TIKEZA-789877 format. One record per residue (C-alpha): x, z, y; residue number from 1; chain. Coordinates in nm, 4 decimals. Last residue first. Layout:
N
<px: X pz: Z py: Y fiti: NUM zaba: A>
...
***
This chain:
278
<px: 9.6948 pz: 12.5278 py: 11.9400 fiti: 278 zaba: A>
<px: 9.6754 pz: 12.9162 py: 11.8357 fiti: 277 zaba: A>
<px: 9.4742 pz: 12.8727 py: 11.5384 fiti: 276 zaba: A>
<px: 9.7116 pz: 12.5778 py: 11.4052 fiti: 275 zaba: A>
<px: 10.0075 pz: 12.7736 py: 11.4540 fiti: 274 zaba: A>
<px: 9.8522 pz: 13.0699 py: 11.2292 fiti: 273 zaba: A>
<px: 9.7696 pz: 12.7942 py: 10.9906 fiti: 272 zaba: A>
<px: 10.1240 pz: 12.7302 py: 10.9318 fiti: 271 zaba: A>
<px: 10.3418 pz: 12.4042 py: 11.0004 fiti: 270 zaba: A>
<px: 10.6968 pz: 12.5105 py: 10.9204 fiti: 269 zaba: A>
<px: 10.6507 pz: 12.6530 py: 10.5760 fiti: 268 zaba: A>
<px: 10.8558 pz: 12.9256 py: 10.4680 fiti: 267 zaba: A>
<px: 10.5690 pz: 13.1776 py: 10.5466 fiti: 266 zaba: A>
<px: 10.3524 pz: 13.0000 py: 10.2899 fiti: 265 zaba: A>
<px: 10.0149 pz: 12.9661 py: 10.4021 fiti: 264 zaba: A>
<px: 10.0142 pz: 12.5816 py: 10.4200 fiti: 263 zaba: A>
<px: 10.1797 pz: 12.5185 py: 10.1135 fiti: 262 zaba: A>
<px: 9.9612 pz: 12.7767 py: 9.9102 fiti: 261 zaba: A>
<px: 9.6389 pz: 12.6052 py: 10.0435 fiti: 260 zaba: A>
<px: 9.8069 pz: 12.2580 py: 9.9349 fiti: 259 zaba: A>
<px: 9.8393 pz: 12.4163 py: 9.5658 fiti: 258 zaba: A>
<px: 9.9842 pz: 12.1192 py: 9.3745 fiti: 257 zaba: A>
<px: 10.3360 pz: 12.1951 py: 9.3833 fiti: 256 zaba: A>
<px: 10.3199 pz: 12.5471 py: 9.3281 fiti: 255 zaba: A>
<px: 10.5788 pz: 12.7308 py: 9.5698 fiti: 254 zaba: A>
<px: 10.9644 pz: 12.8235 py: 9.5408 fiti: 253 zaba: A>
<px: 11.1344 pz: 12.5736 py: 9.7694 fiti: 252 zaba: A>
<px: 11.5010 pz: 12.5114 py: 9.8223 fiti: 251 zaba: A>
<px: 11.6072 pz: 12.3113 py: 9.5093 fiti: 250 zaba: A>
<px: 11.6412 pz: 11.9814 py: 9.6949 fiti: 249 zaba: A>
<px: 11.3511 pz: 11.8105 py: 9.5014 fiti: 248 zaba: A>
<px: 11.1409 pz: 12.1342 py: 9.5786 fiti: 247 zaba: A>
<px: 11.2173 pz: 12.0727 py: 9.9428 fiti: 246 zaba: A>
<px: 11.0752 pz: 11.7372 py: 9.9386 fiti: 245 zaba: A>
<px: 10.7783 pz: 11.8406 py: 9.7473 fiti: 244 zaba: A>
<px: 10.6995 pz: 12.1192 py: 9.9960 fiti: 243 zaba: A>
<px: 10.7377 pz: 11.8624 py: 10.2844 fiti: 242 zaba: A>
<px: 10.4673 pz: 11.6473 py: 10.1101 fiti: 241 zaba: A>
<px: 10.2358 pz: 11.9449 py: 10.0675 fiti: 240 zaba: A>
<px: 10.3052 pz: 12.0377 py: 10.4431 fiti: 239 zaba: A>
<px: 10.2127 pz: 11.7031 py: 10.5756 fiti: 238 zaba: A>
<px: 9.8869 pz: 11.6900 py: 10.3886 fiti: 237 zaba: A>
<px: 9.7922 pz: 12.0464 py: 10.4920 fiti: 236 zaba: A>
<px: 9.8775 pz: 11.9424 py: 10.8404 fiti: 235 zaba: A>
<px: 9.6423 pz: 11.6525 py: 10.8135 fiti: 234 zaba: A>
<px: 9.3736 pz: 11.8217 py: 10.6570 fiti: 233 zaba: A>
<px: 9.4013 pz: 12.1188 py: 10.9359 fiti: 232 zaba: A>
<px: 9.3991 pz: 11.8841 py: 11.1935 fiti: 231 zaba: A>
<px: 9.0898 pz: 11.6863 py: 11.0643 fiti: 230 zaba: A>
<px: 8.9208 pz: 12.0338 py: 11.0337 fiti: 229 zaba: A>
<px: 9.0364 pz: 12.1372 py: 11.3963 fiti: 228 zaba: A>
<px: 8.9331 pz: 11.8067 py: 11.5505 fiti: 227 zaba: A>
<px: 9.2689 pz: 11.6033 py: 11.6190 fiti: 226 zaba: A>
<px: 9.5385 pz: 11.6780 py: 11.8854 fiti: 225 zaba: A>
<px: 9.6730 pz: 11.3793 py: 12.0419 fiti: 224 zaba: A>
<px: 9.8069 pz: 11.0245 py: 11.9831 fiti: 223 zaba: A>
<px: 9.9210 pz: 11.1420 py: 11.6494 fiti: 222 zaba: A>
<px: 10.2704 pz: 11.1537 py: 11.7025 fiti: 221 zaba: A>
<px: 10.2043 pz: 11.3673 py: 12.0063 fiti: 220 zaba: A>
<px: 10.0091 pz: 11.5949 py: 11.7610 fiti: 219 zaba: A>
<px: 10.3356 pz: 11.6157 py: 11.5260 fiti: 218 zaba: A>
<px: 10.5391 pz: 11.6930 py: 11.8375 fiti: 217 zaba: A>
<px: 10.3057 pz: 11.9877 py: 11.9339 fiti: 216 zaba: A>
<px: 10.3713 pz: 12.1239 py: 11.5678 fiti: 215 zaba: A>
<px: 10.7348 pz: 12.0860 py: 11.6227 fiti: 214 zaba: A>
<px: 10.7018 pz: 12.2705 py: 11.9706 fiti: 213 zaba: A>
<px: 10.5114 pz: 12.5239 py: 11.8094 fiti: 212 zaba: A>
<px: 10.7965 pz: 12.5849 py: 11.5081 fiti: 211 zaba: A>
<px: 11.0628 pz: 12.6328 py: 11.7613 fiti: 210 zaba: A>
<px: 11.2983 pz: 12.3356 py: 11.8137 fiti: 209 zaba: A>
<px: 11.7045 pz: 12.3702 py: 11.8327 fiti: 208 zaba: A>
<px: 11.7788 pz: 12.4540 py: 11.4499 fiti: 207 zaba: A>
<px: 11.4693 pz: 12.3068 py: 11.3152 fiti: 206 zaba: A>
<px: 11.5611 pz: 11.9473 py: 11.4375 fiti: 205 zaba: A>
<px: 11.7027 pz: 11.8273 py: 11.1204 fiti: 204 zaba: A>
<px: 11.4141 pz: 11.9248 py: 10.8858 fiti: 203 zaba: A>
<px: 11.1750 pz: 11.7840 py: 11.1469 fiti: 202 zaba: A>
<px: 11.3230 pz: 11.4538 py: 11.1331 fiti: 201 zaba: A>
<px: 11.3151 pz: 11.4475 py: 10.7778 fiti: 200 zaba: A>
<px: 10.9393 pz: 11.5608 py: 10.7726 fiti: 199 zaba: A>
<px: 10.8423 pz: 11.3003 py: 11.0167 fiti: 198 zaba: A>
<px: 10.9912 pz: 11.0002 py: 10.8162 fiti: 197 zaba: A>
<px: 10.8328 pz: 11.1352 py: 10.5247 fiti: 196 zaba: A>
<px: 10.4923 pz: 11.1692 py: 10.6870 fiti: 195 zaba: A>
<px: 10.5313 pz: 10.7953 py: 10.7866 fiti: 194 zaba: A>
<px: 10.6154 pz: 10.6959 py: 10.4485 fiti: 193 zaba: A>
<px: 10.3122 pz: 10.8857 py: 10.3059 fiti: 192 zaba: A>
<px: 10.0916 pz: 10.7196 py: 10.5656 fiti: 191 zaba: A>
<px: 10.1642 pz: 10.3953 py: 10.4440 fiti: 190 zaba: A>
<px: 10.3644 pz: 10.1625 py: 10.6911 fiti: 189 zaba: A>
<px: 10.1864 pz: 9.8482 py: 10.6988 fiti: 188 zaba: A>
<px: 10.3446 pz: 9.4886 py: 10.6213 fiti: 187 zaba: A>
<px: 10.6866 pz: 9.6291 py: 10.5540 fiti: 186 zaba: A>
<px: 10.9916 pz: 9.6340 py: 10.7481 fiti: 185 zaba: A>
<px: 11.2952 pz: 9.8636 py: 10.6322 fiti: 184 zaba: A>
<px: 11.5632 pz: 10.0557 py: 10.8453 fiti: 183 zaba: A>
<px: 11.8240 pz: 10.2084 py: 10.6113 fiti: 182 zaba: A>
<px: 12.1359 pz: 9.9966 py: 10.7313 fiti: 181 zaba: A>
<px: 12.0471 pz: 10.0903 py: 11.1120 fiti: 180 zaba: A>
<px: 12.2537 pz: 10.3969 py: 11.1672 fiti: 179 zaba: A>
<px: 12.1156 pz: 10.3915 py: 11.5220 fiti: 178 zaba: A>
<px: 11.7642 pz: 10.3919 py: 11.6839 fiti: 177 zaba: A>
<px: 11.7913 pz: 10.4157 py: 12.0542 fiti: 176 zaba: A>
<px: 11.5080 pz: 10.5897 py: 12.2436 fiti: 175 zaba: A>
<px: 11.5140 pz: 10.4932 py: 12.6182 fiti: 174 zaba: A>
<px: 11.3571 pz: 10.7608 py: 12.8340 fiti: 173 zaba: A>
<px: 11.1662 pz: 10.7103 py: 13.1633 fiti: 172 zaba: A>
<px: 11.0958 pz: 10.9367 py: 13.4525 fiti: 171 zaba: A>
<px: 11.4044 pz: 10.8700 py: 13.6394 fiti: 170 zaba: A>
<px: 11.6286 pz: 10.6688 py: 13.3940 fiti: 169 zaba: A>
<px: 11.6963 pz: 10.9052 py: 13.0767 fiti: 168 zaba: A>
<px: 11.9038 pz: 10.7940 py: 12.7720 fiti: 167 zaba: A>
<px: 11.8567 pz: 10.9075 py: 12.4133 fiti: 166 zaba: A>
<px: 12.0139 pz: 10.8405 py: 12.0784 fiti: 165 zaba: A>
<px: 11.8375 pz: 10.9106 py: 11.7434 fiti: 164 zaba: A>
<px: 12.0310 pz: 10.8720 py: 11.4136 fiti: 163 zaba: A>
<px: 12.1798 pz: 11.2423 py: 11.4772 fiti: 162 zaba: A>
<px: 11.8240 pz: 11.3413 py: 11.5037 fiti: 161 zaba: A>
<px: 11.7144 pz: 11.2357 py: 11.1569 fiti: 160 zaba: A>
<px: 11.5277 pz: 10.9467 py: 11.0352 fiti: 159 zaba: A>
<px: 11.7125 pz: 10.8222 py: 10.7150 fiti: 158 zaba: A>
<px: 11.4795 pz: 10.5818 py: 10.5111 fiti: 157 zaba: A>
<px: 11.3904 pz: 10.3961 py: 10.7989 fiti: 156 zaba: A>
<px: 11.0327 pz: 10.2637 py: 10.8986 fiti: 155 zaba: A>
<px: 10.9206 pz: 9.9385 py: 11.0394 fiti: 154 zaba: A>
<px: 10.5606 pz: 9.7993 py: 11.0279 fiti: 153 zaba: A>
<px: 10.5163 pz: 9.7693 py: 11.4168 fiti: 152 zaba: A>
<px: 10.2542 pz: 10.0668 py: 11.3913 fiti: 151 zaba: A>
<px: 10.5596 pz: 10.2704 py: 11.2312 fiti: 150 zaba: A>
<px: 10.7993 pz: 10.1920 py: 11.5169 fiti: 149 zaba: A>
<px: 10.4899 pz: 10.2774 py: 11.7630 fiti: 148 zaba: A>
<px: 10.4460 pz: 10.5877 py: 11.6337 fiti: 147 zaba: A>
<px: 10.8212 pz: 10.6513 py: 11.6530 fiti: 146 zaba: A>
<px: 10.8325 pz: 10.5507 py: 12.0281 fiti: 145 zaba: A>
<px: 10.5097 pz: 10.7764 py: 12.0810 fiti: 144 zaba: A>
<px: 10.6778 pz: 11.0877 py: 11.9232 fiti: 143 zaba: A>
<px: 11.0239 pz: 11.0360 py: 12.1153 fiti: 142 zaba: A>
<px: 10.8431 pz: 10.9983 py: 12.4592 fiti: 141 zaba: A>
<px: 10.6000 pz: 11.2891 py: 12.4230 fiti: 140 zaba: A>
<px: 10.8509 pz: 11.5236 py: 12.2765 fiti: 139 zaba: A>
<px: 11.0990 pz: 11.4331 py: 12.5398 fiti: 138 zaba: A>
<px: 10.8575 pz: 11.5067 py: 12.8031 fiti: 137 zaba: A>
<px: 10.7607 pz: 11.8408 py: 12.6337 fiti: 136 zaba: A>
<px: 11.0861 pz: 11.9501 py: 12.6010 fiti: 135 zaba: A>
<px: 11.1856 pz: 11.8782 py: 12.9572 fiti: 134 zaba: A>
<px: 10.8600 pz: 12.0718 py: 13.0690 fiti: 133 zaba: A>
<px: 10.9609 pz: 12.3726 py: 12.8438 fiti: 132 zaba: A>
<px: 11.3336 pz: 12.3948 py: 12.9849 fiti: 131 zaba: A>
<px: 11.5551 pz: 12.5317 py: 12.6830 fiti: 130 zaba: A>
<px: 11.8876 pz: 12.4693 py: 12.8420 fiti: 129 zaba: A>
<px: 11.8627 pz: 12.1659 py: 13.0682 fiti: 128 zaba: A>
<px: 12.0929 pz: 11.9436 py: 12.8447 fiti: 127 zaba: A>
<px: 11.9632 pz: 12.0749 py: 12.5171 fiti: 126 zaba: A>
<px: 11.7031 pz: 11.7968 py: 12.4479 fiti: 125 zaba: A>
<px: 12.0029 pz: 11.5197 py: 12.4898 fiti: 124 zaba: A>
<px: 12.2464 pz: 11.7348 py: 12.2805 fiti: 123 zaba: A>
<px: 11.9807 pz: 11.7506 py: 12.0085 fiti: 122 zaba: A>
<px: 11.8567 pz: 11.4052 py: 12.0386 fiti: 121 zaba: A>
<px: 12.2105 pz: 11.2564 py: 12.0216 fiti: 120 zaba: A>
<px: 12.3346 pz: 11.1204 py: 12.3565 fiti: 119 zaba: A>
<px: 12.3063 pz: 10.8204 py: 12.5548 fiti: 118 zaba: A>
<px: 12.5297 pz: 10.6729 py: 12.8563 fiti: 117 zaba: A>
<px: 12.8236 pz: 10.5528 py: 12.6425 fiti: 116 zaba: A>
<px: 12.5951 pz: 10.3806 py: 12.3822 fiti: 115 zaba: A>
<px: 12.9121 pz: 10.1780 py: 12.2137 fiti: 114 zaba: A>
<px: 12.8618 pz: 9.8256 py: 12.1782 fiti: 113 zaba: A>
<px: 12.8498 pz: 9.7783 py: 11.8121 fiti: 112 zaba: A>
<px: 13.1174 pz: 9.6920 py: 11.5078 fiti: 111 zaba: A>
<px: 12.9713 pz: 9.6917 py: 11.1620 fiti: 110 zaba: A>
<px: 13.1968 pz: 9.7130 py: 10.8466 fiti: 109 zaba: A>
<px: 13.1763 pz: 9.6223 py: 10.5077 fiti: 108 zaba: A>
<px: 13.3539 pz: 9.7446 py: 10.1813 fiti: 107 zaba: A>
<px: 13.4013 pz: 9.6200 py: 9.8261 fiti: 106 zaba: A>
<px: 13.1489 pz: 9.3499 py: 9.8090 fiti: 105 zaba: A>
<px: 13.1623 pz: 9.1405 py: 9.4739 fiti: 104 zaba: A>
<px: 13.2804 pz: 8.7967 py: 9.4483 fiti: 103 zaba: A>
<px: 13.5955 pz: 8.8377 py: 9.2630 fiti: 102 zaba: A>
<px: 13.6819 pz: 9.1069 py: 9.5603 fiti: 101 zaba: A>
<px: 13.5059 pz: 9.1226 py: 9.8497 fiti: 100 zaba: A>
<px: 13.5513 pz: 9.2670 py: 10.2167 fiti: 99 zaba: A>
<px: 13.2513 pz: 9.2184 py: 10.4550 fiti: 98 zaba: A>
<px: 13.2786 pz: 9.1825 py: 10.8200 fiti: 97 zaba: A>
<px: 13.0381 pz: 9.2495 py: 11.1181 fiti: 96 zaba: A>
<px: 13.0980 pz: 9.1787 py: 11.5057 fiti: 95 zaba: A>
<px: 12.9106 pz: 9.2332 py: 11.8231 fiti: 94 zaba: A>
<px: 12.6172 pz: 9.4462 py: 11.6918 fiti: 93 zaba: A>
<px: 12.4003 pz: 9.5466 py: 11.9998 fiti: 92 zaba: A>
<px: 12.3238 pz: 9.9467 py: 11.9443 fiti: 91 zaba: A>
<px: 11.9346 pz: 9.9848 py: 11.9534 fiti: 90 zaba: A>
<px: 11.6383 pz: 9.9645 py: 12.1408 fiti: 89 zaba: A>
<px: 11.2988 pz: 9.8625 py: 12.0049 fiti: 88 zaba: A>
<px: 11.1234 pz: 9.5280 py: 12.0903 fiti: 87 zaba: A>
<px: 10.9692 pz: 9.4285 py: 11.7667 fiti: 86 zaba: A>
<px: 11.1756 pz: 9.1009 py: 11.7490 fiti: 85 zaba: A>
<px: 11.5146 pz: 9.3136 py: 11.8601 fiti: 84 zaba: A>
<px: 11.4218 pz: 9.5635 py: 11.5738 fiti: 83 zaba: A>
<px: 11.4176 pz: 9.3077 py: 11.3185 fiti: 82 zaba: A>
<px: 11.7199 pz: 9.1250 py: 11.4479 fiti: 81 zaba: A>
<px: 11.9098 pz: 9.4865 py: 11.4330 fiti: 80 zaba: A>
<px: 11.7756 pz: 9.5647 py: 11.1053 fiti: 79 zaba: A>
<px: 11.8981 pz: 9.2240 py: 10.9285 fiti: 78 zaba: A>
<px: 12.2340 pz: 9.2879 py: 11.0922 fiti: 77 zaba: A>
<px: 12.2345 pz: 9.6595 py: 10.9513 fiti: 76 zaba: A>
<px: 12.1440 pz: 9.5244 py: 10.6262 fiti: 75 zaba: A>
<px: 12.4580 pz: 9.2809 py: 10.6352 fiti: 74 zaba: A>
<px: 12.6847 pz: 9.5680 py: 10.7441 fiti: 73 zaba: A>
<px: 12.5733 pz: 9.8007 py: 10.4534 fiti: 72 zaba: A>
<px: 12.6233 pz: 9.5083 py: 10.2012 fiti: 71 zaba: A>
<px: 12.3311 pz: 9.2848 py: 10.1159 fiti: 70 zaba: A>
<px: 12.0742 pz: 9.2865 py: 9.8224 fiti: 69 zaba: A>
<px: 12.2735 pz: 9.1048 py: 9.5536 fiti: 68 zaba: A>
<px: 12.6518 pz: 9.1982 py: 9.6500 fiti: 67 zaba: A>
<px: 12.5330 pz: 9.5308 py: 9.7586 fiti: 66 zaba: A>
<px: 12.3898 pz: 9.6004 py: 9.4122 fiti: 65 zaba: A>
<px: 12.7164 pz: 9.4803 py: 9.2339 fiti: 64 zaba: A>
<px: 12.9340 pz: 9.6928 py: 9.4324 fiti: 63 zaba: A>
<px: 12.6879 pz: 9.9792 py: 9.4124 fiti: 62 zaba: A>
<px: 12.7223 pz: 9.9561 py: 9.0222 fiti: 61 zaba: A>
<px: 13.1093 pz: 9.9121 py: 9.0657 fiti: 60 zaba: A>
<px: 13.0864 pz: 10.2553 py: 9.2492 fiti: 59 zaba: A>
<px: 13.1016 pz: 10.4054 py: 9.5981 fiti: 58 zaba: A>
<px: 13.1137 pz: 10.1062 py: 9.7915 fiti: 57 zaba: A>
<px: 13.3284 pz: 10.1413 py: 10.1148 fiti: 56 zaba: A>
<px: 13.1646 pz: 10.1788 py: 10.4590 fiti: 55 zaba: A>
<px: 13.3318 pz: 10.0678 py: 10.7889 fiti: 54 zaba: A>
<px: 13.1378 pz: 10.2043 py: 11.1218 fiti: 53 zaba: A>
<px: 13.2927 pz: 10.0784 py: 11.4431 fiti: 52 zaba: A>
<px: 13.1808 pz: 10.1826 py: 11.7822 fiti: 51 zaba: A>
<px: 13.3222 pz: 9.9744 py: 12.0857 fiti: 50 zaba: A>
<px: 13.3981 pz: 10.0484 py: 12.4560 fiti: 49 zaba: A>
<px: 13.4598 pz: 9.7105 py: 12.6164 fiti: 48 zaba: A>
<px: 13.7671 pz: 9.6489 py: 12.8451 fiti: 47 zaba: A>
<px: 13.8861 pz: 9.3828 py: 12.6029 fiti: 46 zaba: A>
<px: 13.8712 pz: 9.6248 py: 12.3146 fiti: 45 zaba: A>
<px: 13.8661 pz: 10.0104 py: 12.3172 fiti: 44 zaba: A>
<px: 13.7621 pz: 10.1334 py: 11.9837 fiti: 43 zaba: A>
<px: 13.5550 pz: 10.4257 py: 11.8714 fiti: 42 zaba: A>
<px: 13.4803 pz: 10.5869 py: 11.5340 fiti: 41 zaba: A>
<px: 13.3478 pz: 10.5889 py: 11.1833 fiti: 40 zaba: A>
<px: 13.5029 pz: 10.5770 py: 10.8644 fiti: 39 zaba: A>
<px: 13.2867 pz: 10.6201 py: 10.5439 fiti: 38 zaba: A>
<px: 13.3333 pz: 10.6147 py: 10.1787 fiti: 37 zaba: A>
<px: 13.6196 pz: 10.8893 py: 10.0915 fiti: 36 zaba: A>
<px: 13.5881 pz: 11.0635 py: 10.4376 fiti: 35 zaba: A>
<px: 13.6458 pz: 10.9966 py: 10.8012 fiti: 34 zaba: A>
<px: 13.4025 pz: 11.0672 py: 11.1036 fiti: 33 zaba: A>
<px: 13.4878 pz: 11.0847 py: 11.4500 fiti: 32 zaba: A>
<px: 13.7721 pz: 10.8480 py: 11.4438 fiti: 31 zaba: A>
<px: 13.9233 pz: 10.6904 py: 11.7736 fiti: 30 zaba: A>
<px: 14.1069 pz: 10.3782 py: 11.7193 fiti: 29 zaba: A>
<px: 14.3653 pz: 10.3096 py: 11.9707 fiti: 28 zaba: A>
<px: 14.6307 pz: 10.2527 py: 11.6976 fiti: 27 zaba: A>
<px: 14.4421 pz: 10.0175 py: 11.5029 fiti: 26 zaba: A>
<px: 14.3565 pz: 10.0833 py: 11.1316 fiti: 25 zaba: A>
<px: 13.9915 pz: 10.1461 py: 11.1771 fiti: 24 zaba: A>
<px: 13.9682 pz: 9.8060 py: 11.3739 fiti: 23 zaba: A>
<px: 14.1468 pz: 9.5890 py: 11.1019 fiti: 22 zaba: A>
<px: 13.8419 pz: 9.3298 py: 11.1214 fiti: 21 zaba: A>
<px: 13.8505 pz: 9.3792 py: 11.4873 fiti: 20 zaba: A>
<px: 14.2161 pz: 9.2854 py: 11.5124 fiti: 19 zaba: A>
<px: 14.1894 pz: 8.9854 py: 11.3009 fiti: 18 zaba: A>
<px: 13.9195 pz: 8.8447 py: 11.5181 fiti: 17 zaba: A>
<px: 14.1483 pz: 8.9123 py: 11.8069 fiti: 16 zaba: A>
<px: 14.4330 pz: 8.7313 py: 11.6278 fiti: 15 zaba: A>
<px: 14.1935 pz: 8.4500 py: 11.5314 fiti: 14 zaba: A>
<px: 14.0844 pz: 8.3628 py: 11.8905 fiti: 13 zaba: A>
<px: 13.7460 pz: 8.4908 py: 12.0200 fiti: 12 zaba: A>
<px: 13.5346 pz: 8.2589 py: 12.2085 fiti: 11 zaba: A>
<px: 13.2013 pz: 8.4123 py: 12.0700 fiti: 10 zaba: A>
<px: 13.1890 pz: 8.7379 py: 11.9178 fiti: 9 zaba: A>
<px: 13.1768 pz: 8.7092 py: 11.5323 fiti: 8 zaba: A>
<px: 12.8904 pz: 8.7922 py: 11.2675 fiti: 7 zaba: A>
<px: 12.9105 pz: 8.8028 py: 10.9119 fiti: 6 zaba: A>
<px: 13.2884 pz: 8.7231 py: 10.8618 fiti: 5 zaba: A>
<px: 13.3859 pz: 8.7535 py: 10.4999 fiti: 4 zaba: A>
<px: 13.7494 pz: 8.8824 py: 10.4195 fiti: 3 zaba: A>
<px: 13.8821 pz: 8.8290 py: 10.1071 fiti: 2 zaba: A>
<px: 14.0630 pz: 9.0762 py: 9.8622 fiti: 1 zaba: A>
***
């Protein structure tokens, strides 16, 4: 199997490059995730803390697809350039590799500068317990950054709290977008794609954010609470899409085309009662 270098740090000799390519097997590699397809963790290299993510293809069909559209590592590099150009924070890639057999991708690896001063959203949000003002501050900053991402024509197919890392400096928050392989850029992000991003994030933060706080986050994303009639329409639309997402995962039991039933359902996270209280 041949190794293809997609990105190489400047002035590295062949031995150092080989060590980076073999980083997941390095004795100093500290894994945080390891399964059949993905290995991820940290590596200290030349006094710099690096984050390593290596991903293998799952099947011959994926191998063919990745050989055409680009491996996980190649897509992550494209996304990093895209986010750089649009002015969004993300881990800086320092090296990337592909492993190919007979011309087809078998695995790929991205090595990035570790975000040592940042924490995933849940850990960052819970640093000060359940302080309301801190939650409000985080909600406003994060919602604004996701709105700005969409307005730049960028979305991700995997927006969840573990793929958002935050760092504070005074009254400012830096939001880092991570796990870049699922980012895409289009001329204009449709309302449905925007709502899907918000729903995927909402599903991942439910364990540490209340319903009313999640509704407030939605209004922050919109730039403020609309008039009541418009708010009802938007929340109903969001709830209908969420219902379809949950039904596709086998977790919902409501009629697919009945928006009124979706909004009124006790299982739904955006309820009329919540709207009335706002």
